[in-house]
N, C-alpha and C positions, 0 to 999 in steps of 0.2 A: 244318716239320711242317704248317703250316696249309693249304698248297696241297692236299695229298692228303686232308686232313680236309674241306675245303670241296668238293672235287670229289666226294667220297663222299656228303656231305650232299645235294648237287645230285642225284646219282643216286637217293638215297632218296626225295626229294620227287617226282622224275619217276616213280619206280617206283610210288608211291601213285597218281599221276595215271593211269598206264598201266592199273592194275587197274580203274579206273572205265571207261576207254575199252574195255578188253577185254570187260567185262560188257555194255556198250552194243552193241559189235560182234556179240557172240554172241546178242543178241536178234534179229538179222536173218539171220545166216549160221551154218552149222554150225562145229564146232570145227576140222575139217580145212580147210574153206574159208578161215576166218580165218587159220589157221596158215600155209597155203601162200602165200596172196596177201600176207599181212603180211610174210613172209620174202622173197618175190619183190620187193616194192616196196622193202623195206629194202636188199636187195642191189643193186638198180638205182641207188639213191641213193649207193652206194659205188663205182660203176664208175669215177668220176673218179680214184680212188686206185689203179687197177689197176696202173699202172706201178711204184709203190712196193711193191705186194703181191708182184710177181714177184721181188723181191730177197730174199724170205724163204729161210731155210736149209731145204733139202730134208729134212734129218733131223728137222725140227720138225713136218712135215706129219702124220705118223702120230698125234702127240699132239694136234694140232689136230683131226684127224678124230675122235679119241676124245672130245674135248671137245664136238664138234658132235653126236655121237651121244648123249652124256649130256644135252645140252640138248634134243635131239629128243624124248627120252622125258620129260624134266622138263616141257616145255611141254605135251605131250599130257595128262599127268596134271594139271598146274596149270589148263589151260583147261577141262578137263572138270569140275574141282572148282569153279572160280569161276563156271561157268555154272549150277551146281546148288545151291550153298550161299550163304548171305548174305555179301555183300562184307565187312562188318565182321568176321565170323567168319573168313573166309579170310585177311584181313590179319593177324589175330592168330595164326592157325595158322602162317602163313608165317614168323613170328618164330622158329620152331623151327630155321630154318636157321642162326641164330646159334650154337645149341648144337652143331649138327653141324659147323659151320665151325671152332669152337674145338677140337673133338676132332680134326678132320682137320689143322688147323694144327699141332697138337702132334705128331701121329703121323707126318705126311708131311713137313712143312717143318721141323719141329724147333723151332717157336716155344715159348717158355716163358711162359705167361700168369702175370701177377702175382696177388697176393692179391685185388686189387680186381676183376680180370677174372673170377676164379673165383667171388667173391661175387656179382658182377653176373649171371653165368650162372645161379647158383642162384636168384636173385630172379626172373629171366626165366622159368625153369622153373616156379616157383611161380605166376607170373601165368598161364601156360598151363594149369596144373592147375586153376586157379580156373574156367576155362571148363567143364571137365568137371564140376566141383562144381555149377555153375549148371544144367547139363543134367539132372543127376540130381534136382535140386530144383525141377522144374516149368517149365523154359524151354519156351515154347509154340512156338518156331520149329522147324519140322519139316524134316528133311533126312536123307538116308540116310548111314549110318556109313561106307560104302565111299568116299564122296566126301571125307570127312574124312581117310581113309587116303591117298587120292590127293594131297591137299594136303600131307601129311607126306612122301610119297615125292618130290613135286616140290621141297619145301624141302631135303631131303637131297641130291638130285641137283644142285640149284642151288649148294649148299655145295661139292659136289665140283667143279663148274665153276669156282667162285670160287678154289678152291685151285689148280686147273690154270692159271688166269689168272696167278696170282702166279709160278708156275714158268715159264710161257711168256714172260711179258713181261720176263724177264731178258735175253733175246736176240732177241725179236721185238717190233717196234714195235706200238703200239696200232692203227694203220691196217692193218698187215699181218694182225694177228690177226683184226680185225673182218671184213676182206674174205674171208679164207679160211674162217673158221668159218661165216660166212653162206652162202658158196657151197656148202659141204658140207651145211649144214643144209637149204638149198633142194633139194639132190639127195635127201636123205633124205625130205623131205616130198613131193617129186615122186614118188618110188617108192611111198610110202604111198598117195598119191592114186590112182595107177594101179591099185593092188590093192584100193582101198576100194570096197565095194559101193555106197555112196551117191555118185552122180556130182555133181560140183561144178557149180553154176549160175554160170558165169563172169560173165555179164552182170549178174546181180543182185549178185554179190559185189563186182564192181568199182565198183558204185554205192554200196556201203556205205562212206560217207566216214569212218566210225570206224576202218576198217582203215588208211586213208591217214594219219590222225592218229597212230594207234598206231605205224606204221612210223617216222614222223619222230621221235616221242618216244623210241622204242627206240634209234635211231641216235645221237641226241644223248646220251642217258643212258649207253649202253654206251661211247661214246668217252670220256666223262668218267671212267667207272670204269676203263677200260684205262689211261688216263693216270695215274690215282691208283696203280694197281698197279705201273706202271713206275717210280715214285719209290721208291728203295731203302729209305727210312725207313718206308714204309707196312707195316702189319701186317694179315694176313688176319683175325685174330681181332677187332681193333678196327674194321676196315672193315665187317665183317659186322654189328657192333653198330650202326654209324652208318647203315647202309642201312635199318635198321628204323624210322627216323623216318617211313617210309611208313605205319606202322600207324594213326597219328592221321588221316591223309588218308582211308584206307579206311573207318574207323569213321564219321567224320563224313559222308562221301559215302554210305555205306550208309543212314544215317538221312535225310539231306537230299534225296538223289536217288532212292534205291530204296525209301524208306519202311520200312526194316527196324526190327524191334522190339529191345528190350533195350539201348538206347543207353547208359543210365546204368551198367549193369553192365559193358558192354564197355569204356566209358571207364575204369571202375575197374580192370579187368584191364590195360588199356593203360597206366594210371598206374603200376601195379606193374611192368609190362614196361619202361617208360621209366625208372623208378627204377633198374632193373637195368642199363639202357644207360648211364645217367649214372655209376653206380658203376664200370662196366667201363672207362670212359675216363678215370677219375681218375688 
């Protein structure tokens, strides 16, 4: 059991670090510039595994393409949200993917969450509701509501992607899945870039070293996650809970790096969320 738990925790910590790097990259480049070149660099780092990728079952490609499209939309929503709202808030909102993943795990995969998992999800939901309560009672951080909605859409679509990972890794290796979904993702972002009214500044974007760091962190974290999904004992519902260890990283980084307000209350909300996470994995 511990191997997939540790792999998922590694992914969660890397995920928190990636959110910091995303926000730094977006201070220099546009959303589509970061997304396209981040995906391109990531794919180039995977070319060494092309031989293994060619052995994938052809009948699995349509589902991989669908996963890629889900991530294509999720990342656009998520990057726009993280660019425009406080990092700590985004990290907490992203925890909602745990609730979505539990629902999808039950409906699609047929997992049966135990009493502790159900109780944990309820506690997490309460922690997220506390954020809304603070906003109504004088939180001075200003941001537009539709960016919060984009964060929730991104969380839901990422939960869909996580469920697809569990299905695909039954007969597709982690290397094959990563190679093909990154290739299709690159194609989707390339098409988007062609029709985007804002032209990419290639030279400036390639000098944005945060994108290079982001790509490397993404490849390492995703490989760990796919390896965890491939272990038969792993559960989507529990894995999604473990991924949310990233929330502490984003809240602390929001205060220490981006000088965001409301640290104490966000940590309180995160404490409630983490309590739900602990209950869920008991």
